[in-house]
C-alpha positions as CSV (number, residue, x, y, z in Angstrom):
1,M,0.0,-0.2,-0.1
2,A,1.5,3.5,-1.3
3,V,1.5,5.9,2.1
4,N,0.4,9.4,1.4
5,T,3.3,11.5,2.5
6,C,1.5,14.6,1.4
7,N,-0.5,17.4,3.7
8,K,-3.7,18.4,2.2
9,T,-4.1,21.6,3.4
10,D,-0.7,22.7,4.6
11,G,1.5,21.9,1.8
12,K,-0.5,20.2,-1.4
13,N,2.3,18.4,-3.2
14,V,5.0,18.8,-0.9
15,P,6.6,15.8,1.0
16,Y,6.1,15.3,4.7
17,Y,9.5,16.0,5.2
18,D,9.7,19.4,3.6
19,R,6.7,21.1,5.4
20,P,7.7,24.1,7.1
21,R,6.7,23.2,10.8
22,E,8.6,20.2,10.4
23,R,12.0,22.2,8.8
24,L,11.5,24.7,11.6
25,L,11.5,22.3,14.6
26,R,14.3,20.2,12.4
27,E,16.7,22.9,11.3
28,G,15.5,26.2,13.0
29,A,13.6,28.9,11.7
30,V,16.7,30.7,10.5
31,H,17.1,28.1,7.9
32,L,13.3,29.1,6.4
33,S,12.7,31.2,3.6
34,D,10.3,34.1,3.9
35,T,7.5,32.1,2.0
36,E,8.2,29.1,4.4
37,L,7.5,31.3,7.2
38,L,4.7,33.0,5.7
39,A,3.1,29.6,5.6
40,I,3.4,28.6,9.2
41,L,1.8,32.1,9.9
42,L,-1.1,31.5,8.1
43,R,-1.3,27.6,9.1
44,T,-4.0,26.7,6.1
45,G,-4.4,26.7,2.6
46,S,-7.7,25.5,1.2
47,E,-8.8,22.5,-1.2
48,Q,-8.2,24.3,-4.1
49,E,-4.6,25.8,-2.8
50,S,-2.3,24.6,-0.1
51,V,-0.9,27.3,2.1
52,Y,2.4,27.1,0.8
53,Q,1.1,28.4,-2.5
54,L,-1.2,31.0,-0.7
55,A,2.3,32.3,0.9
56,Q,4.0,32.5,-2.6
57,R,0.8,34.5,-3.9
58,L,0.9,37.3,-1.1
59,L,4.5,37.7,-1.9
60,A,4.2,38.3,-5.2
61,K,1.5,40.5,-5.0
62,F,3.1,42.5,-2.7
63,G,6.7,42.2,-4.1
64,D,8.1,41.1,-0.8
65,L,7.6,41.0,3.1
66,R,8.3,44.9,3.2
67,G,5.6,45.6,0.8
68,L,3.3,42.9,2.6
69,A,4.1,44.4,6.0
70,Q,2.8,47.5,4.4
71,A,-0.2,46.2,3.0
72,S,-3.6,47.7,4.5
73,H,-6.7,45.1,6.0
74,A,-8.8,46.2,2.9
75,E,-5.9,45.4,0.6
76,L,-5.1,41.8,1.9
77,R,-8.6,40.8,2.2
78,E,-8.8,41.2,-1.7
79,L,-6.9,38.5,-2.0
80,K,-8.6,35.0,-2.2
81,G,-7.6,32.7,0.9
82,I,-7.2,35.8,2.6
83,G,-10.0,36.2,5.3
84,P,-10.6,38.6,8.3
85,V,-8.5,36.2,10.7
86,K,-6.2,35.8,8.7
87,A,-5.6,39.5,7.7
88,V,-5.7,40.7,11.2
89,E,-3.2,37.9,12.3
90,L,-1.0,39.2,9.5
91,H,-0.9,42.8,10.8
92,A,-0.5,41.8,14.4
93,A,2.9,39.5,13.8
94,F,4.3,42.7,11.1
95,E,3.6,45.1,14.2
96,L,5.4,42.8,16.9
97,G,8.5,43.0,14.3
98,R,8.5,46.5,14.1
99,R,8.0,46.9,17.9
100,M,10.9,44.2,18.4
101,V,12.9,46.6,16.2
102,G,12.5,49.4,18.7
103,V,13.2,47.9,22.0
104,P,16.9,48.0,22.7
105,R,18.8,45.5,24.2
106,Q,18.8,45.0,27.8
107,S,22.6,45.5,29.4
108,R,23.3,41.8,31.1
109,T,23.9,41.3,34.8
110,S,27.4,40.7,35.1
111,I,28.7,38.7,38.1
112,R,32.1,39.0,39.9
113,L,31.4,38.4,43.2
114,P,29.4,36.2,45.5
115,R,27.4,40.0,46.6
116,D,26.2,40.3,43.1
117,V,24.7,36.7,43.2
118,A,22.9,37.9,46.7
119,D,21.9,41.0,45.2
120,L,19.9,39.5,42.3
121,M,18.4,36.8,43.7
122,S,17.4,38.1,47.3
123,P,14.7,40.0,46.9
124,E,13.5,36.7,44.6
125,L,14.2,34.3,46.9
126,A,14.5,35.3,50.7
127,H,10.8,35.4,52.0
128,L,9.9,32.0,50.3
129,T,8.4,29.2,52.5
130,Q,9.9,26.6,50.3
131,E,13.0,25.9,49.4
132,H,13.7,26.6,45.3
133,F,17.0,25.7,43.8
134,V,17.5,27.8,40.8
135,C,20.6,27.9,38.6
136,L,22.2,31.1,36.8
137,F,23.8,30.5,33.5
138,L,26.5,32.3,32.4
139,N,28.7,33.0,29.3
140,T,32.8,33.4,28.9
141,K,32.2,37.1,30.5
142,N,30.2,36.2,33.2
143,H,27.4,37.7,32.2
144,V,24.2,36.3,33.3
145,I,22.3,34.7,30.0
146,G,19.6,32.5,31.3
147,K,17.9,31.8,34.7
148,Q,16.0,28.7,35.9
149,T,14.6,27.7,38.8
150,I,15.5,23.2,38.7
151,F,13.5,22.1,42.1
152,V,11.3,23.0,44.7
153,G,10.9,21.6,47.7
154,S,13.6,20.3,50.6
155,L,16.5,19.6,49.0
156,D,18.5,16.0,48.8
157,A,21.5,15.2,47.0
158,S,19.4,12.4,45.4
159,I,16.6,14.6,43.8
160,V,18.8,17.5,42.8
161,H,20.3,15.9,39.6
162,P,23.3,17.2,37.9
163,R,21.6,16.1,34.4
164,E,19.1,18.9,35.1
165,V,21.3,21.6,35.6
166,F,23.6,20.7,33.0
167,K,21.2,19.8,30.6
168,E,19.8,23.5,30.9
169,A,23.7,24.8,30.8
170,I,24.4,23.1,27.6
171,R,21.3,24.0,25.9
172,R,22.2,27.5,26.7
173,S,25.6,27.4,25.7
174,S,27.3,28.3,28.9
175,A,30.5,28.8,30.0
176,S,29.7,28.4,33.5
177,V,26.7,27.9,36.2
178,I,26.1,29.1,39.6
179,C,23.7,27.5,41.4
180,L,21.7,29.1,44.7
181,H,18.9,28.2,46.7
182,N,17.1,29.8,49.6
183,H,16.4,28.8,53.6
184,P,12.9,29.4,54.5
185,S,14.5,29.1,58.2
186,G,16.4,32.2,57.0
187,D,19.7,31.1,58.8
188,P,21.7,30.7,55.3
189,T,24.4,28.0,57.1
190,P,25.1,25.4,54.6
191,S,23.7,21.4,55.7
192,R,25.6,18.6,54.9
193,E,23.0,17.8,51.9
194,D,23.5,21.2,50.7
195,I,27.9,20.3,50.6
196,A,27.1,17.4,49.2
197,I,25.0,18.5,46.6
198,T,27.7,21.2,45.7
199,H,30.7,18.1,45.5
200,T,28.5,16.7,43.2
201,L,27.6,19.2,40.8
202,R,31.3,20.5,40.9
203,E,32.4,17.1,39.3
204,A,29.8,16.6,36.9
205,G,30.4,20.3,35.7
206,E,34.2,19.0,35.0
207,L,32.9,16.3,33.3
208,V,31.2,17.9,30.7
209,G,33.4,21.3,30.4
210,I,31.3,23.7,32.6
211,S,32.2,25.1,35.5
212,L,30.2,25.8,38.8
213,L,31.3,29.0,39.8
214,D,29.5,28.9,43.6
215,H,26.8,27.6,45.0
216,V,25.3,30.2,47.2
217,I,22.6,29.8,49.8
218,I,20.4,32.7,50.7
219,G,18.4,33.4,54.1
220,D,16.9,36.5,55.6
221,G,19.2,39.6,54.8
222,R,22.3,37.2,54.7
223,Y,24.0,35.0,52.3
224,V,26.6,32.3,52.3
225,S,28.7,31.2,49.5
226,L,30.0,27.9,49.5
227,K,32.8,28.8,47.5
228,E,33.7,31.5,50.1
229,Q,33.6,29.1,52.3
230,G,36.3,26.7,50.8
231,Y,33.9,23.7,49.4
232,L,34.4,24.8,45.5
């Protein structure tokens, strides 16, 4: 029995492997053409025309993405296959793009000392009633490029697994990691479990080539750096 590899509405005569949505997931958005990205935004075509063909026709009518972005609602509606919903969604997408261009890139927080970590994270963690284990991901210049809560609850070396910490670090192409958690009691003195977790994470980081710079414990108005305490 022959297997139908074509999508009836989202890509007539386009093999499954070459459908825009699948290509985006497989290769990343940067590798898709204007037509393919537009087809993803439009989502569906019709019985007579695939969404890819509709996207091609849109670009042909208005010349390119710039011309399409400048088209009025009425001009979009003149094109067969573009109803009021698709026209509104296109306007919204292009308006978001215009606004993004005008948003300045925020300067990244630079971490130099344990105090920098405490100042950054104490407002978020100091007054929580449960322990939160959080990781800051840094680039080669010690700028924070991401943050992730890895675990919520009482810490245990068997629960806070290095796999979860370094999976995120690798995904973000981090050069190093700073771990921290809060003590709801307000006393940031490290426990045996805190020290054990620190040793485990340091060893795991050495294996994957991503340094654990510090493990900071946040209390009520106080903090403890396990690096400063000699555990790293």
